[in-house]
C-alpha positions in Angstrom: 0.0 0.0 0.0 2.9 2.4 0.9 4.5 1.8 -2.5 1.2 2.5 -4.3 0.7 5.8 -2.3 4.3 7.0 -2.9 4.0 6.0 -6.6 0.9 8.2 -7.0 2.7 11.0 -5.1 5.7 10.8 -7.4 3.6 10.8 -10.5 1.5 13.7 -9.3 4.5 15.7 -8.1 6.3 15.1 -11.4 3.4 16.5 -13.4 3.3 19.6 -11.3 7.0 20.0 -11.5 7.0 19.9 -15.3 4.2 22.4 -15.4 6.0 24.7 -12.9 9.3 24.4 -14.8 7.7 26.0 -17.8 6.0 28.7 -15.8 9.1 29.5 -13.8 7.8 30.4 -10.4 4.6 28.7 -9.4 4.6 25.0 -8.6 1.2 24.4 -6.9 -1.3 26.0 -9.2 -3.9 23.3 -8.3 -4.1 25.0 -4.9 -5.0 28.3 -6.3 -8.4 27.3 -7.7 -9.6 26.4 -4.2 -7.8 29.0 -2.1 -8.4 32.1 -4.1 -12.2 31.9 -3.7 -13.2 35.2 -2.0 -9.5 35.8 -1.3 -9.5 39.3 -2.8 -12.0 40.5 -0.2 -10.2 38.8 2.8 -7.3 39.9 4.8 -3.9 38.2 4.2 -4.3 36.2 7.4 -7.5 34.7 6.1 -5.8 33.9 2.8 -3.0 32.1 4.6 -5.6 30.1 6.7 -7.2 29.0 3.4 -3.8 27.9 2.1 -3.2 25.7 5.1 -5.9 23.3 4.0 -4.0 22.5 0.9 -1.7 19.5 0.4 -0.1 18.2 -2.8 -0.6 14.7 -1.3 -4.2 15.2 -0.2 -6.0 16.6 2.8 -4.2 14.2 5.1 -0.6 13.1 4.9 -0.7 9.3 4.3 2.8 8.9 5.4 4.1 5.6 6.9 6.3 5.5 10.0 9.1 3.2 8.9 12.8 2.8 9.5 13.4 4.3 6.1 13.2 7.6 7.8 16.8 7.4 8.9 17.8 6.9 5.3 15.5 9.6 4.0 16.7 12.1 6.5 20.3 11.7 5.3 19.2 12.0 1.7 16.4 14.5 2.0 16.3 16.5 -1.2 16.3 20.3 -1.5 12.8 21.6 -0.7 12.3 23.4 -4.0 15.1 23.9 -6.6 15.3 27.4 -8.2 14.4 27.7 -11.9 17.2 27.7 -14.4 18.3 31.2 -15.4 17.5 32.6 -18.8 14.6 33.8 -20.9 11.4 31.9 -20.3 8.6 31.5 -22.8 4.9 31.0 -22.2 4.1 27.6 -20.8 3.0 24.8 -23.1 -0.7 23.9 -23.4 -1.9 22.5 -20.1 -2.9 18.9 -19.6 -6.6 18.3 -19.5 -6.8 18.1 -15.7 -5.0 21.5 -15.2 -6.7 23.4 -18.0 -10.0 24.1 -16.2 -8.2 25.0 -13.0 -6.1 27.5 -14.9 -9.1 29.0 -16.6 -11.0 29.3 -13.3 -8.0 31.0 -11.7 -7.7 33.5 -14.6 -11.4 34.4 -14.2 -11.1 34.8 -10.4 -8.0 37.0 -10.8 -9.7 39.1 -13.4 -12.8 39.5 -11.2 -10.8 40.4 -8.2 -8.5 42.9 -9.9 -10.0 43.8 -13.3 -7.3 44.8 -15.8 -4.6 45.1 -13.1 -2.0 42.6 -14.2 0.4 43.6 -11.4 -2.2 43.0 -8.7 -3.2 39.7 -10.3 0.4 38.5 -10.5 1.0 39.6 -6.9 -2.0 37.6 -5.6 -1.1 34.6 -7.7 2.4 34.6 -6.4 1.3 35.1 -2.8 -1.1 32.1 -3.0 1.5 30.0 -4.8 4.2 30.9 -2.3 2.0 30.0 0.7 1.1 26.7 -0.9 4.7 25.9 -1.6 5.5 26.6 2.1 2.7 24.2 3.0 4.2 21.6 0.7 7.6 22.1 2.3 6.1 21.4 5.7 4.8 18.1 4.4 8.3 17.2 3.1 9.7 17.8 6.6 6.9 15.8 8.2 7.6 12.9 5.9 11.1 12.3 7.3 11.1 13.8 10.8 11.3 11.6 13.8 8.7 11.8 16.6 11.4 12.6 19.1 12.5 15.6 17.0 9.0 16.9 17.0 8.9 16.4 20.8 12.0 18.6 21.2 10.6 21.3 18.9 7.3 21.3 20.8 9.0 21.5 24.2 11.1 24.4 23.0 7.9 26.2 22.1 6.3 25.4 25.4 9.5 26.7 27.3 9.3 30.1 25.7 10.9 29.3 22.4 14.1 27.6 23.5 15.4 24.3 24.8 18.6 23.4 26.7 21.1 20.9 25.3 20.5 18.8 28.5 16.8 18.6 28.0 17.2 17.8 24.3 19.6 15.0 25.2 17.0 13.6 27.7 14.4 13.5 24.9 16.9 11.8 22.7 17.8 9.2 25.3 14.1 8.4 25.7 13.9 7.9 22.0 16.9 5.6 22.1 15.2 3.5 24.8 12.0 3.3 22.8 13.7 2.7 19.4 17.0 1.1 20.1 17.5 -0.4 16.7 17.2 3.0 15.1 19.1 5.2 17.5 21.6 2.9 19.3 24.5 4.0 17.1 23.3 7.5 16.5 25.0 10.3 18.5 23.0 13.3 19.8 24.7 15.7 17.3 23.5 13.6 14.4 19.9 13.5 15.7 19.9 17.2 16.2 21.5 18.0 12.9 18.3 17.4 10.9 16.5 20.0 13.0 19.2 22.6 12.4 19.6 21.8 8.6 15.9 22.2 8.0 15.9 25.5 9.8 13.5 24.5 12.6 15.8 25.6 15.4 19.1 27.4 15.8 22.4 25.8 16.8 23.6 26.4 20.3 26.3 29.0 20.6 29.9 27.8 21.2 31.2 26.7 23.6 28.3 24.2 23.9 27.4 23.0 27.4 24.4 21.4 29.1 22.7 24.7 29.7 23.3 26.0 26.2 20.1 27.0 24.4 18.7 26.1 21.0 16.1 28.6 19.9 13.0 27.7 17.9 12.9 29.6 14.6 9.9 31.1 12.8 9.9 28.1 10.5 9.9 25.8 13.5 6.9 27.6 14.9 5.2 27.4 11.5 5.8 23.7 11.4 4.0 23.2 14.8 1.1 25.3 13.5 1.1 23.1 10.4 0.8 19.9 12.5 -2.2 21.4 14.4 -3.9 22.7 11.2 -3.6 19.3 9.5 -4.4 17.2 12.5 -1.1 15.3 12.0 0.2 13.0 14.8 3.2 14.1 16.8 3.8 10.5 18.1 5.7 9.3 15.1 8.4 6.6 14.7 11.8 7.6 16.0 
């Protein structure tokens, strides 16, 4: 079942990536048709709330908790590669499933900002950027360990920071619960994923038990994402 789900995810993501490559800046146009409804009359905060309901993999992340996480964490791809430089032409004709979404989006943009191409582009980019961020959160969720989520959450509950000592305690609990996964993994390696993904800052040197790692804005956004999606924090690892 997991292979079937991931196969569908790969096929779907490849189709959107090909479309976005021609367009140059907007990967998740499928989101816009849903999100942009009444967006022009709403405040930006409301627009972002609408975006949070979107997922390139569906309304719920059907993501298995397997030991492949330790492999995926080490080889996690860049979240979204930048477009190749150079002149870009108009995109090719859309596939049949995208065409009606594009048309509906064009109509809504025109209705919201009649004749104002700059405003239409600004709204389209804002919606696309918000949806891409949402997609990035799902990429992180797919490979993050439950113990790493616990550390991030505790940092948030402790005013936005966690000590090295407390992070190590959480890690040791994870080692006891998942010995086959973490028995040969040092604390630094466990924490590295959190730092590399920008969810928290590295403690300042020299590092000691009371050194602090601070939750970043991206880390806070990830916790909001979990709540908005209703995703489980008690994951493998």
